[in-house]
C-alpha positions in Angstrom: 63.2 61.6 -3.1 64.6 58.1 -3.7 67.7 58.1 -5.9 67.1 54.7 -7.0 63.5 55.6 -8.3 63.6 56.3 -12.1 61.0 58.7 -13.4 61.5 57.9 -17.1 60.3 54.4 -16.8 56.9 53.6 -17.6 54.7 50.7 -15.9 54.5 48.8 -19.4 58.3 49.0 -20.0 59.0 47.4 -16.6 60.1 43.7 -17.0 57.5 41.2 -15.5 60.1 39.0 -13.9 58.0 37.9 -11.0 54.8 36.6 -12.6 57.0 34.6 -15.3 59.1 33.1 -12.6 55.9 32.1 -10.8 54.2 30.7 -13.9 57.4 28.6 -14.7 57.6 27.2 -10.9 53.9 26.4 -11.4 54.4 24.7 -14.7 57.5 22.9 -13.2 55.3 21.6 -10.2 52.6 20.4 -12.7 55.2 18.5 -14.7 56.7 16.8 -11.7 53.2 15.9 -10.5 52.4 14.4 -13.9 55.5 12.5 -14.1 54.9 11.1 -10.6 51.5 10.0 -11.7 52.6 8.3 -14.9 55.2 6.4 -13.0 52.7 5.3 -10.3 50.4 4.1 -13.0 53.1 2.1 -14.5 54.2 0.6 -11.3 50.6 -0.5 -10.8 50.5 -1.9 -14.4 53.6 -3.9 -13.5 52.4 -5.4 -10.4 49.1 -6.4 -12.3 51.3 -8.0 -14.9 53.2 -9.9 -12.0 50.0 -11.1 -10.5 47.9 -11.8 -13.4 50.3 -11.9 -16.5 50.0 -15.5 -17.3 46.5 -16.7 -16.6 45.6 -20.3 -18.1 48.8 -20.3 -20.0 48.1 -17.1 -21.9 50.5 -14.1 -21.4 48.7 -10.8 -21.1 50.4 -7.4 -22.0 49.6 -4.2 -20.4 47.3 -3.1 -22.8 45.1 -6.1 -22.4 45.2 -5.6 -18.5 44.2 -1.9 -19.0 41.4 -2.8 -21.2 40.1 -5.4 -18.7 40.3 -2.7 -15.9 38.3 -0.4 -18.0 35.7 -2.9 -18.7 35.1 -3.7 -15.1 34.2 -0.3 -14.1 
């Protein structure tokens, strides 16, 4: 018989450390991916502003460019 095995512990009392840690790691990976996607989107918007920011004397902001981008689709 294993001396480390305790017979008085029920399964539902056993701490669920591993699934919680897996969940935390998954949430962390999702948050990093979301942050990277948002940063990439902002970089693309900045490139558009640099390229098309002042067209015919008018200065466009990022909301204008985003709206134009959606209208083309």
